[in-house]
Biotite code that builds the C-alpha atoms (Angstrom):
import biotite.structure as struc

atoms = struc.array([
    struc.Atom([-17.070, 31.223, 8.403], chain_id="A", res_id=1, res_name="MET", atom_name="CA", element="C"),
    struc.Atom([-15.035, 29.399, 11.026], chain_id="A", res_id=2, res_name="LYS", atom_name="CA", element="C"),
    struc.Atom([-12.114, 27.401, 9.730], chain_id="A", res_id=3, res_name="ARG", atom_name="CA", element="C"),
    struc.Atom([-11.949, 23.684, 10.450], chain_id="A", res_id=4, res_name="ASP", atom_name="CA", element="C"),
    struc.Atom([-8.251, 22.725, 10.718], chain_id="A", res_id=5, res_name="PRO", atom_name="CA", element="C"),
    struc.Atom([-8.996, 18.969, 10.658], chain_id="A", res_id=6, res_name="LYS", atom_name="CA", element="C"),
    struc.Atom([-11.042, 19.308, 7.488], chain_id="A", res_id=7, res_name="LYS", atom_name="CA", element="C"),
    struc.Atom([-8.296, 21.316, 5.826], chain_id="A", res_id=8, res_name="GLU", atom_name="CA", element="C"),
    struc.Atom([-5.651, 18.795, 6.846], chain_id="A", res_id=9, res_name="ILE", atom_name="CA", element="C"),
    struc.Atom([-7.712, 15.898, 5.527], chain_id="A", res_id=10, res_name="LEU", atom_name="CA", element="C"),
    struc.Atom([-8.354, 17.659, 2.235], chain_id="A", res_id=11, res_name="ASN", atom_name="CA", element="C"),
    struc.Atom([-4.644, 18.391, 1.844], chain_id="A", res_id=12, res_name="ALA", atom_name="CA", element="C"),
    struc.Atom([-3.712, 14.776, 2.595], chain_id="A", res_id=13, res_name="LEU", atom_name="CA", element="C"),
    struc.Atom([-6.344, 13.453, 0.206], chain_id="A", res_id=14, res_name="GLY", atom_name="CA", element="C"),
    struc.Atom([-5.033, 15.622, -2.604], chain_id="A", res_id=15, res_name="VAL", atom_name="CA", element="C"),
    struc.Atom([-1.434, 14.647, -1.753], chain_id="A", res_id=16, res_name="LEU", atom_name="CA", element="C"),
    struc.Atom([-2.180, 10.932, -1.992], chain_id="A", res_id=17, res_name="PHE", atom_name="CA", element="C"),
    struc.Atom([-4.114, 11.238, -5.251], chain_id="A", res_id=18, res_name="ILE", atom_name="CA", element="C"),
    struc.Atom([-1.490, 13.432, -6.917], chain_id="A", res_id=19, res_name="ILE", atom_name="CA", element="C"),
    struc.Atom([1.324, 11.106, -5.805], chain_id="A", res_id=20, res_name="TRP", atom_name="CA", element="C"),
    struc.Atom([-0.561, 8.109, -7.178], chain_id="A", res_id=21, res_name="GLY", atom_name="CA", element="C"),
    struc.Atom([-1.297, 9.804, -10.492], chain_id="A", res_id=22, res_name="ILE", atom_name="CA", element="C"),
    struc.Atom([2.320, 10.929, -10.867], chain_id="A", res_id=23, res_name="VAL", atom_name="CA", element="C"),
    struc.Atom([3.464, 7.358, -10.173], chain_id="A", res_id=24, res_name="ALA", atom_name="CA", element="C"),
    struc.Atom([1.160, 6.001, -12.871], chain_id="A", res_id=25, res_name="ILE", atom_name="CA", element="C"),
    struc.Atom([2.167, 8.668, -15.401], chain_id="A", res_id=26, res_name="ILE", atom_name="CA", element="C"),
    struc.Atom([5.824, 7.886, -14.690], chain_id="A", res_id=27, res_name="TYR", atom_name="CA", element="C"),
    struc.Atom([5.319, 4.190, -15.430], chain_id="A", res_id=28, res_name="GLN", atom_name="CA", element="C"),
    struc.Atom([3.584, 5.107, -18.682], chain_id="A", res_id=29, res_name="ILE", atom_name="CA", element="C"),
    struc.Atom([6.399, 7.461, -19.729], chain_id="A", res_id=30, res_name="THR", atom_name="CA", element="C"),
    struc.Atom([9.027, 4.738, -19.212], chain_id="A", res_id=31, res_name="ILE", atom_name="CA", element="C"),
    struc.Atom([6.705, 2.281, -21.003], chain_id="A", res_id=32, res_name="GLN", atom_name="CA", element="C"),
    struc.Atom([6.280, -0.037, -18.036], chain_id="A", res_id=33, res_name="GLU", atom_name="CA", element="C"),
    struc.Atom([2.539, -0.115, -18.538], chain_id="A", res_id=34, res_name="TYR", atom_name="CA", element="C"),
    struc.Atom([1.864, -3.154, -16.366], chain_id="A", res_id=35, res_name="ALA", atom_name="CA", element="C"),
    struc.Atom([3.354, -1.430, -13.336], chain_id="A", res_id=36, res_name="PHE", atom_name="CA", element="C"),
    struc.Atom([0.493, 1.050, -13.141], chain_id="A", res_id=37, res_name="ILE", atom_name="CA", element="C"),
    struc.Atom([-1.299, -1.750, -11.280], chain_id="A", res_id=38, res_name="LEU", atom_name="CA", element="C"),
    struc.Atom([1.111, -1.976, -8.375], chain_id="A", res_id=39, res_name="TRP", atom_name="CA", element="C"),
    struc.Atom([-0.970, -2.260, -5.204], chain_id="A", res_id=40, res_name="PHE", atom_name="CA", element="C"),
    struc.Atom([0.818, 0.735, -3.706], chain_id="A", res_id=41, res_name="CYS", atom_name="CA", element="C"),
    struc.Atom([-0.026, 3.040, -6.630], chain_id="A", res_id=42, res_name="TYR", atom_name="CA", element="C"),
    struc.Atom([-3.677, 2.087, -6.672], chain_id="A", res_id=43, res_name="THR", atom_name="CA", element="C"),
    struc.Atom([-3.677, 2.274, -2.894], chain_id="A", res_id=44, res_name="GLY", atom_name="CA", element="C"),
    struc.Atom([-2.443, 5.866, -2.961], chain_id="A", res_id=45, res_name="LEU", atom_name="CA", element="C"),
    struc.Atom([-5.326, 6.966, -5.170], chain_id="A", res_id=46, res_name="ILE", atom_name="CA", element="C"),
    struc.Atom([-7.982, 4.998, -3.277], chain_id="A", res_id=47, res_name="LEU", atom_name="CA", element="C"),
    struc.Atom([-6.704, 6.233, 0.087], chain_id="A", res_id=48, res_name="ILE", atom_name="CA", element="C"),
    struc.Atom([-6.720, 9.805, -1.206], chain_id="A", res_id=49, res_name="GLY", atom_name="CA", element="C"),
    struc.Atom([-10.246, 9.404, -2.540], chain_id="A", res_id=50, res_name="LEU", atom_name="CA", element="C"),
    struc.Atom([-11.378, 7.843, 0.726], chain_id="A", res_id=51, res_name="GLY", atom_name="CA", element="C"),
    struc.Atom([-9.931, 10.752, 2.686], chain_id="A", res_id=52, res_name="ILE", atom_name="CA", element="C"),
    struc.Atom([-11.560, 13.372, 0.460], chain_id="A", res_id=53, res_name="LEU", atom_name="CA", element="C"),
    struc.Atom([-15.016, 11.769, 0.638], chain_id="A", res_id=54, res_name="ILE", atom_name="CA", element="C"),
    struc.Atom([-14.502, 10.741, 4.286], chain_id="A", res_id=55, res_name="ARG", atom_name="CA", element="C"),
    struc.Atom([-15.028, 7.011, 3.659], chain_id="A", res_id=56, res_name="ARG", atom_name="CA", element="C"),
    struc.Atom([-13.070, 5.138, 6.316], chain_id="A", res_id=57, res_name="SER", atom_name="CA", element="C"),
    struc.Atom([-14.202, 1.841, 4.762], chain_id="A", res_id=58, res_name="TYR", atom_name="CA", element="C"),
    struc.Atom([-12.205, 2.586, 1.616], chain_id="A", res_id=59, res_name="LEU", atom_name="CA", element="C"),
    struc.Atom([-9.186, 3.894, 3.523], chain_id="A", res_id=60, res_name="ILE", atom_name="CA", element="C"),
    struc.Atom([-9.039, 0.953, 5.932], chain_id="A", res_id=61, res_name="ALA", atom_name="CA", element="C"),
    struc.Atom([-9.429, -1.568, 3.097], chain_id="A", res_id=62, res_name="SER", atom_name="CA", element="C"),
    struc.Atom([-6.213, -0.273, 1.557], chain_id="A", res_id=63, res_name="GLN", atom_name="CA", element="C"),
    struc.Atom([-4.392, -0.309, 4.888], chain_id="A", res_id=64, res_name="LEU", atom_name="CA", element="C"),
    struc.Atom([-5.412, -3.943, 5.361], chain_id="A", res_id=65, res_name="ALA", atom_name="CA", element="C"),
    struc.Atom([-3.596, -4.753, 2.133], chain_id="A", res_id=66, res_name="ILE", atom_name="CA", element="C"),
    struc.Atom([-0.596, -2.446, 2.467], chain_id="A", res_id=67, res_name="LEU", atom_name="CA", element="C"),
    struc.Atom([0.295, -2.222, 6.165], chain_id="A", res_id=68, res_name="THR", atom_name="CA", element="C"),
    struc.Atom([2.537, -5.282, 6.521], chain_id="A", res_id=69, res_name="ILE", atom_name="CA", element="C"),
    struc.Atom([4.258, -4.907, 3.113], chain_id="A", res_id=70, res_name="PRO", atom_name="CA", element="C"),
    struc.Atom([4.942, -1.244, 3.938], chain_id="A", res_id=71, res_name="LEU", atom_name="CA", element="C"),
    struc.Atom([6.394, -2.132, 7.333], chain_id="A", res_id=72, res_name="ILE", atom_name="CA", element="C"),
    struc.Atom([8.650, -4.770, 5.749], chain_id="A", res_id=73, res_name="ILE", atom_name="CA", element="C"),
    struc.Atom([9.745, -2.318, 3.029], chain_id="A", res_id=74, res_name="TRP", atom_name="CA", element="C"),
    struc.Atom([10.616, 0.333, 5.604], chain_id="A", res_id=75, res_name="ASN", atom_name="CA", element="C"),
    struc.Atom([12.568, -2.099, 7.783], chain_id="A", res_id=76, res_name="ILE", atom_name="CA", element="C"),
    struc.Atom([14.678, -3.081, 4.783], chain_id="A", res_id=77, res_name="ASP", atom_name="CA", element="C"),
    struc.Atom([15.054, 0.531, 3.638], chain_id="A", res_id=78, res_name="PHE", atom_name="CA", element="C"),
    struc.Atom([16.078, 2.013, 6.978], chain_id="A", res_id=79, res_name="PHE", atom_name="CA", element="C"),
    struc.Atom([18.295, -0.970, 7.746], chain_id="A", res_id=80, res_name="SER", atom_name="CA", element="C"),
    struc.Atom([20.447, 0.002, 4.759], chain_id="A", res_id=81, res_name="PHE", atom_name="CA", element="C"),
    struc.Atom([20.362, 3.706, 5.641], chain_id="A", res_id=82, res_name="LEU", atom_name="CA", element="C"),
    struc.Atom([21.554, 3.108, 9.198], chain_id="A", res_id=83, res_name="PHE", atom_name="CA", element="C"),
    struc.Atom([23.788, 0.044, 8.835], chain_id="A", res_id=84, res_name="THR", atom_name="CA", element="C"),
    struc.Atom([24.742, -0.116, 5.152], chain_id="A", res_id=85, res_name="GLY", atom_name="CA", element="C"),
    struc.Atom([23.250, -3.609, 4.869], chain_id="A", res_id=86, res_name="ASP", atom_name="CA", element="C"),
    struc.Atom([19.877, -4.790, 3.600], chain_id="A", res_id=87, res_name="PHE", atom_name="CA", element="C"),
    struc.Atom([17.903, -7.366, 5.529], chain_id="A", res_id=88, res_name="ILE", atom_name="CA", element="C"),
    struc.Atom([16.082, -8.767, 2.500], chain_id="A", res_id=89, res_name="TRP", atom_name="CA", element="C"),
    struc.Atom([17.323, -6.587, -0.349], chain_id="A", res_id=90, res_name="GLY", atom_name="CA", element="C"),
    struc.Atom([13.867, -5.691, -1.611], chain_id="A", res_id=91, res_name="MET", atom_name="CA", element="C"),
    struc.Atom([14.679, -1.966, -1.527], chain_id="A", res_id=92, res_name="THR", atom_name="CA", element="C"),
    struc.Atom([18.031, -2.282, -3.295], chain_id="A", res_id=93, res_name="ALA", atom_name="CA", element="C"),
    struc.Atom([16.445, -0.870, -6.450], chain_id="A", res_id=94, res_name="TYR", atom_name="CA", element="C"),
    struc.Atom([16.042, 2.469, -4.663], chain_id="A", res_id=95, res_name="PHE", atom_name="CA", element="C"),
    struc.Atom([19.796, 2.854, -4.317], chain_id="A", res_id=96, res_name="PHE", atom_name="CA", element="C"),
    struc.Atom([20.944, 1.173, -7.517], chain_id="A", res_id=97, res_name="GLU", atom_name="CA", element="C"),
    struc.Atom([19.005, 1.562, -10.739], chain_id="A", res_id=98, res_name="ASP", atom_name="CA", element="C"),
    struc.Atom([16.174, 4.033, -10.221], chain_id="A", res_id=99, res_name="GLN", atom_name="CA", element="C"),
    struc.Atom([15.906, 7.553, -11.590], chain_id="A", res_id=100, res_name="THR", atom_name="CA", element="C"),
    struc.Atom([15.478, 10.512, -9.251], chain_id="A", res_id=101, res_name="LYS", atom_name="CA", element="C"),
    struc.Atom([11.809, 10.657, -10.216], chain_id="A", res_id=102, res_name="VAL", atom_name="CA", element="C"),
    struc.Atom([11.448, 6.954, -9.485], chain_id="A", res_id=103, res_name="GLY", atom_name="CA", element="C"),
    struc.Atom([13.080, 7.440, -6.095], chain_id="A", res_id=104, res_name="ASN", atom_name="CA", element="C"),
    struc.Atom([10.821, 10.368, -5.289], chain_id="A", res_id=105, res_name="LEU", atom_name="CA", element="C"),
    struc.Atom([7.777, 8.257, -6.088], chain_id="A", res_id=106, res_name="ILE", atom_name="CA", element="C"),
    struc.Atom([9.104, 5.417, -3.919], chain_id="A", res_id=107, res_name="SER", atom_name="CA", element="C"),
    struc.Atom([9.319, 7.763, -0.937], chain_id="A", res_id=108, res_name="VAL", atom_name="CA", element="C"),
    struc.Atom([5.580, 7.168, -0.600], chain_id="A", res_id=109, res_name="GLN", atom_name="CA", element="C"),
    struc.Atom([6.461, 3.861, 1.093], chain_id="A", res_id=110, res_name="HIS", atom_name="CA", element="C"),
    struc.Atom([7.761, 5.914, 4.023], chain_id="A", res_id=111, res_name="VAL", atom_name="CA", element="C"),
    struc.Atom([4.838, 8.291, 4.554], chain_id="A", res_id=112, res_name="PHE", atom_name="CA", element="C"),
    struc.Atom([1.806, 6.285, 3.400], chain_id="A", res_id=113, res_name="THR", atom_name="CA", element="C"),
    struc.Atom([1.278, 4.321, 6.604], chain_id="A", res_id=114, res_name="LEU", atom_name="CA", element="C"),
    struc.Atom([1.687, 7.101, 9.218], chain_id="A", res_id=115, res_name="PRO", atom_name="CA", element="C"),
    struc.Atom([-0.325, 9.678, 7.247], chain_id="A", res_id=116, res_name="LEU", atom_name="CA", element="C"),
    struc.Atom([-3.101, 7.201, 6.488], chain_id="A", res_id=117, res_name="THR", atom_name="CA", element="C"),
    struc.Atom([-3.328, 6.157, 10.133], chain_id="A", res_id=118, res_name="LEU", atom_name="CA", element="C"),
    struc.Atom([-3.457, 9.826, 11.092], chain_id="A", res_id=119, res_name="PHE", atom_name="CA", element="C"),
    struc.Atom([-6.332, 10.353, 8.649], chain_id="A", res_id=120, res_name="SER", atom_name="CA", element="C"),
    struc.Atom([-8.203, 7.363, 10.063], chain_id="A", res_id=121, res_name="LEU", atom_name="CA", element="C"),
    struc.Atom([-7.648, 8.735, 13.568], chain_id="A", res_id=122, res_name="TRP", atom_name="CA", element="C"),
    struc.Atom([-9.573, 11.836, 12.504], chain_id="A", res_id=123, res_name="ILE", atom_name="CA", element="C"),
    struc.Atom([-12.258, 10.153, 10.373], chain_id="A", res_id=124, res_name="ILE", atom_name="CA", element="C"),
    struc.Atom([-12.670, 6.970, 12.490], chain_id="A", res_id=125, res_name="LYS", atom_name="CA", element="C"),
    struc.Atom([-13.429, 3.462, 11.255], chain_id="A", res_id=126, res_name="ILE", atom_name="CA", element="C"),
    struc.Atom([-17.205, 3.047, 11.133], chain_id="A", res_id=127, res_name="LYS", atom_name="CA", element="C"),
    struc.Atom([-17.547, -0.380, 9.511], chain_id="A", res_id=128, res_name="ARG", atom_name="CA", element="C"),
    struc.Atom([-15.326, -3.280, 10.479], chain_id="A", res_id=129, res_name="LYS", atom_name="CA", element="C"),
    struc.Atom([-16.090, -5.316, 7.358], chain_id="A", res_id=130, res_name="SER", atom_name="CA", element="C"),
    struc.Atom([-13.612, -3.383, 5.213], chain_id="A", res_id=131, res_name="PHE", atom_name="CA", element="C"),
    struc.Atom([-11.513, -6.545, 4.894], chain_id="A", res_id=132, res_name="TRP", atom_name="CA", element="C"),
    struc.Atom([-14.095, -7.909, 2.444], chain_id="A", res_id=133, res_name="ILE", atom_name="CA", element="C"),
    struc.Atom([-13.217, -5.191, -0.058], chain_id="A", res_id=134, res_name="LEU", atom_name="CA", element="C"),
    struc.Atom([-9.523, -5.907, 0.577], chain_id="A", res_id=135, res_name="SER", atom_name="CA", element="C"),
    struc.Atom([-9.977, -9.578, -0.281], chain_id="A", res_id=136, res_name="CYS", atom_name="CA", element="C"),
    struc.Atom([-11.963, -8.830, -3.430], chain_id="A", res_id=137, res_name="ILE", atom_name="CA", element="C"),
    struc.Atom([-9.334, -6.326, -4.527], chain_id="A", res_id=138, res_name="GLU", atom_name="CA", element="C"),
    struc.Atom([-6.379, -8.670, -4.147], chain_id="A", res_id=139, res_name="ILE", atom_name="CA", element="C"),
    struc.Atom([-8.156, -11.438, -6.066], chain_id="A", res_id=140, res_name="ILE", atom_name="CA", element="C"),
    struc.Atom([-8.887, -9.073, -8.959], chain_id="A", res_id=141, res_name="VAL", atom_name="CA", element="C"),
    struc.Atom([-5.361, -7.673, -8.941], chain_id="A", res_id=142, res_name="PHE", atom_name="CA", element="C"),
    struc.Atom([-3.774, -11.114, -8.819], chain_id="A", res_id=143, res_name="PHE", atom_name="CA", element="C"),
    struc.Atom([-5.675, -12.140, -11.951], chain_id="A", res_id=144, res_name="VAL", atom_name="CA", element="C"),
    struc.Atom([-4.809, -8.874, -13.717], chain_id="A", res_id=145, res_name="LEU", atom_name="CA", element="C"),
    struc.Atom([-1.165, -9.119, -12.674], chain_id="A", res_id=146, res_name="SER", atom_name="CA", element="C"),
    struc.Atom([-0.868, -12.607, -14.144], chain_id="A", res_id=147, res_name="ARG", atom_name="CA", element="C"),
    struc.Atom([-2.623, -11.535, -17.337], chain_id="A", res_id=148, res_name="LEU", atom_name="CA", element="C"),
    struc.Atom([-0.738, -8.330, -18.155], chain_id="A", res_id=149, res_name="ILE", atom_name="CA", element="C"),
    struc.Atom([2.751, -8.975, -16.754], chain_id="A", res_id=150, res_name="SER", atom_name="CA", element="C"),
    struc.Atom([5.330, -11.749, -16.854], chain_id="A", res_id=151, res_name="ASP", atom_name="CA", element="C"),
    struc.Atom([7.650, -13.475, -14.420], chain_id="A", res_id=152, res_name="SER", atom_name="CA", element="C"),
    struc.Atom([10.446, -10.983, -15.112], chain_id="A", res_id=153, res_name="ALA", atom_name="CA", element="C"),
    struc.Atom([8.246, -8.062, -14.102], chain_id="A", res_id=154, res_name="GLN", atom_name="CA", element="C"),
    struc.Atom([6.633, -10.022, -11.266], chain_id="A", res_id=155, res_name="ASN", atom_name="CA", element="C"),
    struc.Atom([3.918, -7.406, -10.782], chain_id="A", res_id=156, res_name="LEU", atom_name="CA", element="C"),
    struc.Atom([2.514, -7.548, -7.236], chain_id="A", res_id=157, res_name="ASN", atom_name="CA", element="C"),
    struc.Atom([4.727, -10.603, -6.646], chain_id="A", res_id=158, res_name="CYS", atom_name="CA", element="C"),
    struc.Atom([2.176, -12.633, -8.617], chain_id="A", res_id=159, res_name="ALA", atom_name="CA", element="C"),
    struc.Atom([4.757, -14.989, -10.145], chain_id="A", res_id=160, res_name="PHE", atom_name="CA", element="C"),
    struc.Atom([7.315, -15.440, -7.396], chain_id="A", res_id=161, res_name="SER", atom_name="CA", element="C"),
    struc.Atom([7.703, -14.413, -3.784], chain_id="A", res_id=162, res_name="SER", atom_name="CA", element="C"),
    struc.Atom([9.030, -10.956, -2.923], chain_id="A", res_id=163, res_name="CYS", atom_name="CA", element="C"),
    struc.Atom([9.612, -12.176, 0.634], chain_id="A", res_id=164, res_name="PHE", atom_name="CA", element="C"),
    struc.Atom([11.799, -15.049, 1.886], chain_id="A", res_id=165, res_name="PRO", atom_name="CA", element="C"),
    struc.Atom([8.868, -17.177, 3.044], chain_id="A", res_id=166, res_name="VAL", atom_name="CA", element="C"),
    struc.Atom([7.199, -20.227, 1.505], chain_id="A", res_id=167, res_name="ALA", atom_name="CA", element="C"),
    struc.Atom([5.068, -23.177, 2.540], chain_id="A", res_id=168, res_name="THR", atom_name="CA", element="C"),
    struc.Atom([6.477, -25.597, -0.032], chain_id="A", res_id=169, res_name="GLY", atom_name="CA", element="C"),
    struc.Atom([3.115, -25.772, -1.785], chain_id="A", res_id=170, res_name="LEU", atom_name="CA", element="C"),
    struc.Atom([2.420, -24.360, -5.280], chain_id="A", res_id=171, res_name="PRO", atom_name="CA", element="C"),
    struc.Atom([3.152, -20.635, -5.355], chain_id="A", res_id=172, res_name="TYR", atom_name="CA", element="C"),
    struc.Atom([-0.425, -19.595, -6.100], chain_id="A", res_id=173, res_name="ILE", atom_name="CA", element="C"),
    struc.Atom([-1.382, -21.109, -2.726], chain_id="A", res_id=174, res_name="PHE", atom_name="CA", element="C"),
    struc.Atom([1.425, -19.211, -1.002], chain_id="A", res_id=175, res_name="ASP", atom_name="CA", element="C"),
    struc.Atom([0.391, -15.929, -2.623], chain_id="A", res_id=176, res_name="TRP", atom_name="CA", element="C"),
    struc.Atom([-3.200, -16.137, -1.468], chain_id="A", res_id=177, res_name="PHE", atom_name="CA", element="C"),
    struc.Atom([-2.392, -17.670, 1.901], chain_id="A", res_id=178, res_name="PHE", atom_name="CA", element="C"),
    struc.Atom([0.072, -14.953, 2.889], chain_id="A", res_id=179, res_name="PHE", atom_name="CA", element="C"),
    struc.Atom([-2.028, -12.174, 1.317], chain_id="A", res_id=180, res_name="SER", atom_name="CA", element="C"),
    struc.Atom([-5.123, -13.201, 3.269], chain_id="A", res_id=181, res_name="PHE", atom_name="CA", element="C"),
    struc.Atom([-3.008, -13.705, 6.389], chain_id="A", res_id=182, res_name="LEU", atom_name="CA", element="C"),
    struc.Atom([-1.597, -10.168, 6.131], chain_id="A", res_id=183, res_name="MET", atom_name="CA", element="C"),
    struc.Atom([-5.074, -8.747, 5.569], chain_id="A", res_id=184, res_name="ILE", atom_name="CA", element="C"),
    struc.Atom([-6.359, -10.664, 8.588], chain_id="A", res_id=185, res_name="GLY", atom_name="CA", element="C"),
    struc.Atom([-3.560, -9.502, 10.869], chain_id="A", res_id=186, res_name="ILE", atom_name="CA", element="C"),
    struc.Atom([-3.821, -5.886, 9.712], chain_id="A", res_id=187, res_name="SER", atom_name="CA", element="C"),
    struc.Atom([-7.606, -5.897, 10.096], chain_id="A", res_id=188, res_name="THR", atom_name="CA", element="C"),
    struc.Atom([-7.350, -7.272, 13.625], chain_id="A", res_id=189, res_name="PHE", atom_name="CA", element="C"),
    struc.Atom([-4.825, -4.589, 14.578], chain_id="A", res_id=190, res_name="VAL", atom_name="CA", element="C"),
    struc.Atom([-6.836, -1.754, 13.017], chain_id="A", res_id=191, res_name="LEU", atom_name="CA", element="C"),
    struc.Atom([-10.098, -2.665, 14.739], chain_id="A", res_id=192, res_name="ILE", atom_name="CA", element="C"),
    struc.Atom([-8.236, -3.229, 18.015], chain_id="A", res_id=193, res_name="SER", atom_name="CA", element="C"),
    struc.Atom([-6.854, 0.309, 18.158], chain_id="A", res_id=194, res_name="ILE", atom_name="CA", element="C"),
    struc.Atom([-9.565, 2.133, 20.076], chain_id="A", res_id=195, res_name="LYS", atom_name="CA", element="C"),
    struc.Atom([-8.577, 5.595, 18.929], chain_id="A", res_id=196, res_name="SER", atom_name="CA", element="C"),
    struc.Atom([-9.180, 4.636, 15.283], chain_id="A", res_id=197, res_name="LEU", atom_name="CA", element="C"),
    struc.Atom([-12.705, 3.351, 15.794], chain_id="A", res_id=198, res_name="ASN", atom_name="CA", element="C"),
    struc.Atom([-15.889, 5.372, 16.061], chain_id="A", res_id=199, res_name="LYS", atom_name="CA", element="C"),
    struc.Atom([-17.519, 3.258, 18.768], chain_id="A", res_id=200, res_name="ASP", atom_name="CA", element="C"),
    struc.Atom([-14.644, 3.792, 21.197], chain_id="A", res_id=201, res_name="ASN", atom_name="CA", element="C"),
])
């Protein structure tokens, strides 16, 4: 039977994402930070991995629509400190200050999630451009859950206060949804504009 390198690569990436997500969740349980199992990035890892394994670009792209801009911002802040010794926003300071080695290893996913997921989509191809609908449903559900099971000190998924230095001056719940939907919209536009990621191009 002839080997299919692309299939093997996709299977390996799918397993990698799922294992990393499960390890992240188990870690939060072991340190008794139960609410943090619902971080978008942890759930995203598992859903991306599942989408890769079952070859569902709709599921993969829906997670990228949510995570792309936050991941880019995280990486800018992270690599800014690595190369200059100064943070731009300080959102990745936890990585260098008060995390365990296991916590740091888990956080490394912020670096590889975007490029490896885009690579997977390049192979699988986006077949349905309505994936943003699932993204919007997901963030609404997770916002409600985040407010219900966490508090302002934990600030799960930034549901209580902004993780970014931007605000409209309106009540925070408006800001959260406005900027979340805006990021999904921008990411969706970019993803469907990249010809090499789409099946019909």
